[in-house]
C-alpha positions as CSV (number, residue, x, y, z in Angstrom):
1,M,29.5,7.3,69.2
2,E,33.1,6.0,69.2
3,D,34.8,5.4,72.5
4,D,36.8,8.5,73.6
5,N,39.6,6.3,74.9
6,D,40.0,4.7,71.5
7,L,40.1,8.1,69.8
8,E,42.7,9.4,72.2
9,Q,45.2,6.9,70.8
10,S,44.6,8.3,67.3
11,P,46.5,11.3,65.9
12,W,43.1,13.0,65.4
13,A,42.8,13.2,69.2
14,N,45.7,15.8,69.3
15,L,44.4,17.9,66.5
16,P,43.7,21.5,67.8
17,D,40.1,22.8,67.6
18,V,41.1,25.4,65.1
19,C,42.2,22.6,62.7
20,L,39.1,20.6,63.3
21,R,36.9,23.6,62.5
22,H,38.9,24.2,59.3
23,I,38.3,20.6,58.2
24,F,34.6,20.7,59.2
25,H,34.2,23.9,57.2
26,W,34.4,21.9,54.0
27,L,31.8,19.3,55.0
28,D,28.2,19.4,54.0
29,D,25.4,19.1,56.5
30,K,25.2,15.3,56.2
31,D,28.9,14.7,56.8
32,R,28.9,17.2,59.6
33,S,26.1,15.3,61.3
34,R,28.2,12.1,61.1
35,A,31.3,13.8,62.3
36,A,29.5,15.1,65.3
37,L,28.8,11.5,66.4
38,V,32.5,10.5,66.5
39,C,33.3,11.8,70.0
40,K,32.5,14.6,72.4
41,K,35.4,16.8,71.3
42,W,34.2,16.6,67.7
43,N,30.6,17.2,68.8
44,Q,31.6,20.3,70.7
45,A,33.8,21.6,67.8
46,M,30.8,21.3,65.5
47,Y,28.9,23.9,67.5
48,S,31.6,26.5,66.8
49,G,30.0,29.7,65.4
50,S,32.6,30.0,62.7
51,L,31.1,27.0,60.9
52,W,27.7,28.5,60.6
53,R,28.2,32.1,59.7
54,T,27.3,31.7,56.0
55,R,24.2,29.8,54.8
56,T,22.3,29.2,51.6
57,I,18.8,27.9,52.1
58,T,17.2,26.5,49.0
59,F,13.5,25.9,48.4
60,N,13.0,23.9,45.2
61,G,9.5,23.9,43.6
62,Q,10.2,20.8,41.5
63,P,8.6,17.8,43.2
64,S,11.2,15.2,44.1
65,R,12.2,13.0,47.0
66,A,15.4,14.9,47.4
67,H,13.6,18.2,48.0
68,A,10.9,16.7,50.3
69,F,12.4,17.9,53.6
70,E,13.8,21.3,52.5
71,F,11.3,23.3,54.6
72,E,11.8,21.2,57.7
73,T,15.6,21.3,57.3
74,A,15.6,25.1,56.9
75,M,13.7,25.6,60.1
76,W,15.9,23.1,62.0
77,Y,19.0,25.0,60.9
78,V,17.7,28.4,62.0
79,K,16.6,27.1,65.4
80,K,19.9,25.2,65.9
81,F,22.5,27.7,64.5
82,G,20.6,30.8,63.5
83,K,22.2,32.9,66.2
84,Y,25.6,32.5,64.4
85,L,24.4,33.6,61.0
86,E,26.2,36.6,59.4
87,H,25.5,36.0,55.7
88,L,22.2,34.4,54.5
89,E,21.0,33.6,51.0
90,I,17.5,32.3,50.3
91,K,16.9,30.7,47.0
92,L,13.4,30.0,45.6
93,L,13.7,27.8,42.5
94,H,10.9,26.9,40.1
95,P,7.8,27.8,42.1
96,Y,5.3,25.8,40.1
97,S,2.0,26.3,42.0
98,T,0.1,28.5,44.4
99,V,0.3,25.6,47.0
100,F,4.0,25.7,46.9
101,T,4.3,29.5,47.2
102,R,1.9,29.4,50.1
103,K,4.0,26.8,51.8
104,F,7.1,28.9,51.1
105,Q,5.4,31.9,52.7
106,V,4.4,30.1,55.8
107,S,7.9,28.6,56.2
108,M,9.6,32.0,55.6
109,R,7.3,33.6,58.2
110,G,8.5,31.1,60.9
111,L,12.1,31.3,59.7
112,L,12.3,35.1,59.7
113,S,10.4,35.4,62.9
114,H,12.8,33.1,64.8
115,L,15.9,34.6,63.2
116,G,14.7,38.1,64.1
117,K,14.5,37.1,67.7
118,C,17.8,35.1,68.1
119,N,20.2,36.8,65.7
120,C,22.2,40.0,66.2
121,R,25.0,39.3,63.7
122,L,23.3,39.2,60.3
123,V,25.0,41.7,57.9
124,S,24.2,40.3,54.5
125,L,20.8,39.1,53.1
126,R,20.1,37.8,49.6
127,I,16.7,36.8,48.3
128,K,16.9,36.9,44.6
129,H,14.4,36.2,41.7
130,L,11.2,36.0,43.8
131,E,9.2,37.2,40.8
132,L,6.3,38.2,42.9
133,D,4.3,39.4,39.9
134,R,3.8,35.8,38.7
135,L,0.4,34.1,38.9
136,V,1.7,31.5,41.3
137,W,1.6,34.2,43.9
138,K,-1.9,34.8,45.2
139,N,-2.5,38.3,46.4
140,V,-3.0,37.4,50.0
141,V,0.1,35.2,50.1
142,R,2.2,37.8,48.3
143,A,1.0,40.6,50.7
144,Q,1.7,38.4,53.8
145,F,5.2,37.5,52.6
146,I,6.1,41.2,51.9
147,K,4.7,42.1,55.4
148,N,6.9,39.3,57.0
149,L,10.0,40.4,55.1
150,G,9.4,44.0,56.0
151,T,9.1,43.2,59.7
152,F,12.3,41.2,59.5
153,L,14.2,44.0,57.8
154,K,13.1,46.4,60.5
155,R,14.6,44.1,63.2
156,M,17.8,43.8,61.2
157,S,18.0,47.4,60.1
158,K,20.7,48.5,62.5
159,Q,23.2,45.7,61.6
160,L,22.4,44.9,58.0
161,N,25.1,46.1,55.6
162,Y,24.1,44.4,52.4
163,L,20.7,43.7,50.9
164,N,20.0,41.9,47.5
165,L,16.4,41.7,46.4
166,K,17.1,41.4,42.7
167,G,14.2,40.2,40.6
168,A,11.5,40.6,43.3
169,R,9.2,42.3,40.8
170,V,7.0,44.2,43.2
171,T,4.8,47.3,42.8
172,L,6.1,50.7,43.5
173,E,4.3,50.9,46.8
174,E,5.4,47.5,47.9
175,G,9.0,48.1,47.0
176,C,9.2,51.4,48.8
177,E,7.5,49.8,51.8
178,L,10.3,47.2,52.0
179,L,13.1,49.7,51.5
180,N,11.6,52.0,54.1
181,S,11.8,49.1,56.6
182,L,15.5,49.6,56.7
183,S,15.1,53.1,58.0
184,C,12.0,53.0,60.1
185,L,13.7,53.0,63.5
186,T,15.8,56.1,63.0
187,N,14.3,57.5,59.8
188,K,17.8,57.0,58.3
189,S,19.6,53.9,57.0
190,F,23.4,53.4,56.9
191,I,23.4,50.2,54.8
192,S,26.2,50.4,52.3
193,E,25.2,48.1,49.5
194,I,21.8,47.5,47.9
195,N,20.9,45.5,44.8
196,I,17.4,46.4,43.5
197,E,17.9,45.3,39.9
198,D,14.5,44.2,38.5
199,F,13.1,44.9,41.9
200,F,10.1,46.8,40.6
201,S,7.7,45.3,38.1
202,L,8.2,45.9,34.4
203,H,7.1,49.1,32.6
204,L,7.0,51.2,35.8
205,P,8.3,54.8,35.4
206,V,9.9,54.8,38.9
207,Y,11.9,57.9,38.0
208,S,8.8,60.1,38.3
209,S,7.7,58.8,41.7
210,T,8.1,61.2,44.7
211,L,7.5,58.2,47.0
212,F,10.6,56.5,45.6
213,H,12.6,59.8,46.0
214,R,11.5,60.1,49.6
215,T,12.5,56.5,50.2
216,V,16.0,56.8,48.7
217,S,16.6,60.0,50.6
218,K,16.7,58.0,53.9
219,F,19.9,56.2,52.8
220,H,23.0,58.1,53.9
221,S,26.0,55.9,53.4
222,L,25.5,54.0,50.1
223,A,28.7,52.7,48.6
224,I,27.3,50.4,45.9
225,L,23.9,50.7,44.3
226,T,22.6,48.3,41.6
227,F,19.3,49.2,40.0
228,N,17.5,49.9,36.7
229,Y,17.6,52.9,34.5
230,N,13.9,53.5,35.0
231,C,14.8,54.7,38.5
232,I,17.2,57.4,37.2
233,S,16.2,61.1,37.4
234,D,17.8,64.4,38.3
235,E,16.1,64.2,41.7
236,L,17.6,60.8,42.4
237,L,21.1,62.0,41.4
238,D,20.7,65.1,43.6
239,I,19.7,62.9,46.6
240,L,22.7,60.6,46.1
241,C,24.9,63.7,45.8
242,K,23.5,65.1,49.1
243,N,23.4,62.0,51.2
244,S,26.0,59.5,49.9
245,A,28.6,61.4,48.0
246,H,31.2,60.7,50.7
247,S,30.8,56.9,50.4
248,L,29.4,56.3,46.9
249,C,31.9,54.4,44.7
250,T,29.8,52.2,42.3
251,L,26.5,52.5,40.4
252,N,25.5,49.4,38.4
253,I,22.7,50.4,36.0
254,K,20.6,48.0,33.9
255,C,18.6,49.4,31.0
256,H,16.1,46.9,29.6
257,I,14.1,47.5,26.4
258,H,10.8,46.9,28.3
259,D,11.6,49.4,31.1
260,P,10.9,53.1,30.5
261,H,14.2,54.8,29.5
262,G,13.2,57.9,27.6
263,Q,13.3,60.3,30.5
264,V,15.5,63.4,30.3
265,V,18.4,63.4,32.7
266,W,20.6,66.5,32.6
267,G,24.3,66.2,32.3
268,M,24.8,68.8,35.0
269,S,23.2,66.4,37.5
270,W,25.7,63.7,36.6
271,A,28.5,66.2,36.7
272,N,27.6,67.4,40.2
273,L,27.5,63.9,41.5
274,A,30.8,63.0,39.8
275,K,32.4,66.1,41.4
276,R,31.0,65.4,44.9
277,A,31.8,61.6,44.7
278,P,35.3,61.5,43.2
279,K,35.5,57.7,43.6
280,L,32.4,57.0,41.6
281,N,32.4,54.5,38.7
282,V,29.3,53.8,36.7
283,N,28.7,50.5,34.9
284,F,25.9,50.2,32.3
285,Y,24.3,47.0,31.2
286,F,22.0,47.4,28.2
287,E,19.5,44.6,27.3
288,R,18.2,44.9,23.8
289,V,18.8,48.7,23.8
290,M,21.1,49.0,20.9
291,K,20.1,52.0,18.7
292,H,22.6,54.8,18.7
293,D,20.0,57.5,19.4
294,H,18.7,55.7,22.5
295,L,22.2,55.1,23.8
296,A,23.4,58.6,23.1
297,R,20.5,60.0,25.2
298,I,21.6,57.9,28.2
299,L,25.4,57.8,27.9
300,L,26.2,61.4,28.6
301,V,29.8,62.6,28.6
302,E,29.5,63.8,32.2
303,I,29.0,60.3,33.5
304,P,32.1,58.6,35.0
305,V,31.6,55.4,33.0
306,R,33.7,52.4,33.9
307,S,32.2,49.8,31.7
308,I,29.4,49.4,29.0
309,S,27.8,46.1,28.2
310,L,25.6,45.8,25.1
311,R,23.6,42.6,24.8
312,S,20.9,41.6,22.4
313,C,20.4,38.2,20.9
314,Y,18.1,39.2,18.1
315,F,16.9,42.3,16.3
316,R,13.4,42.7,15.1
317,D,13.9,46.2,13.7
318,P,15.0,45.8,10.1
319,Y,16.4,49.3,10.0
320,W,18.8,48.8,12.9
321,M,22.5,48.8,12.0
322,M,25.4,48.0,14.2
323,R,27.9,50.3,12.6
324,P,26.7,53.7,14.0
325,T,26.3,52.2,17.5
326,L,29.8,51.0,17.6
327,T,31.7,53.6,15.6
328,N,30.1,56.5,17.5
329,I,30.4,55.1,21.0
330,L,34.0,53.8,20.5
331,P,35.8,57.1,20.4
332,A,33.9,58.6,23.4
333,Y,34.5,55.5,25.6
334,W,37.8,54.3,24.4
335,H,39.0,53.5,27.9
336,V,36.1,51.4,29.0
337,L,34.4,49.8,26.0
338,Q,33.7,46.1,26.0
339,V,31.4,44.7,23.2
340,R,29.9,41.3,22.9
341,I,28.0,40.6,19.8
342,Y,25.5,37.8,19.7
343,T,24.2,36.6,16.4
344,S,21.7,33.8,15.4
345,R,23.8,32.9,12.4
346,Q,26.6,30.4,12.2
347,E,28.3,32.5,9.6
348,T,29.7,35.6,11.3
349,S,31.9,37.0,8.5
350,E,29.9,40.2,8.2
351,E,30.3,41.0,11.9
352,E,34.0,40.0,11.9
353,R,34.5,42.2,8.8
354,L,33.0,45.2,10.6
355,L,35.1,44.6,13.7
356,H,38.2,44.4,11.5
357,N,37.3,47.7,9.9
358,I,36.9,49.3,13.3
359,Y,40.2,48.0,14.5
360,K,41.9,49.2,11.3
361,K,40.4,52.7,11.8
362,F,41.5,53.0,15.4
363,K,44.6,50.7,15.3
364,N,47.0,53.3,16.8
365,L,44.7,54.0,19.7
366,I,43.8,50.4,20.3
367,D,47.4,49.2,20.3
368,S,48.7,52.0,22.5
369,E,46.1,52.5,25.3
370,L,42.7,51.2,24.5
371,N,41.0,48.8,26.9
372,Y,39.0,47.3,24.1
373,F,37.5,43.8,24.0
374,V,35.2,42.5,21.3
375,I,34.1,39.0,20.5
376,T,31.4,37.5,18.3
377,Y,29.2,34.8,19.7
378,P,27.2,32.6,17.2
379,L,24.1,31.3,18.9
380,V,23.1,27.7,18.2
């Protein structure tokens, strides 16, 4: 460590702590460790809570020397600075074996246990793309991880404001158990934003589950909800209308071709929700759901749609045509429509000709007030 007397002669010695913290904010862990050895003042400034409020902890399944100490580093950080954490993201990348997922589960058990005891500030938690339905997760490891995560969510339920478990791919029972953890202490949850896109396993008709409806009914202040269309039902919309209409402003809904999306949802249910929640905007993201009859059953006129995204990189159905999909949706959603067309062909003249015809037909509307964006992407 540098002599403090020598440092006092440097301009850095007179730098206020707030400036030091601002500089240290841009350093990575390695550089922060080095800076902490410069002098006592820098060492003390390094323990400022403002430097450790946000953290992304990555566990990489690809064997390499660079990733060898990720588990130990994560635990060191939580023990050293976990009490300051407000925003935490856990990334699990390329889990390649059952041995690795077991090690991840054991590390997360210790990490979440310690954090649950020392932290009272955490407001945001992201653990995305766990893909717990993959074969690398043995049943016992998967069950223990979900149990540990549920216990942690119970401890954090009073302070947590944002939860993102996108891509967890759990069963209906497991998913509802995790979500219920947020309301177990008071039988109500006031979390404002939840992302459960691809949270449940594929092919599950979540919309027909009374267990799911009971779980969602415990959330009373949702502002933003991101989920899949296979969760949508009249019952769900009624629950949102009853419990979260005063706060609800955004629904992000993904509809994937492999998720059930043929359920009947009445326009009156959407109309009631839109009336009770005047700030509500709904964003739709369609993955390989392109046929007009499928879209028309989902995109009811009573829905306060803000944006529509249609994405499909290839079409196996030889009878599918783009024209009715675009030309029928365009007039109804002139104020929100954005279209991206992906094609496997380098030659896109056919698509461009169709877009030109659409523009020509609706030129007056487009030029005057249409928020209309279309682009063709050739895939290579």
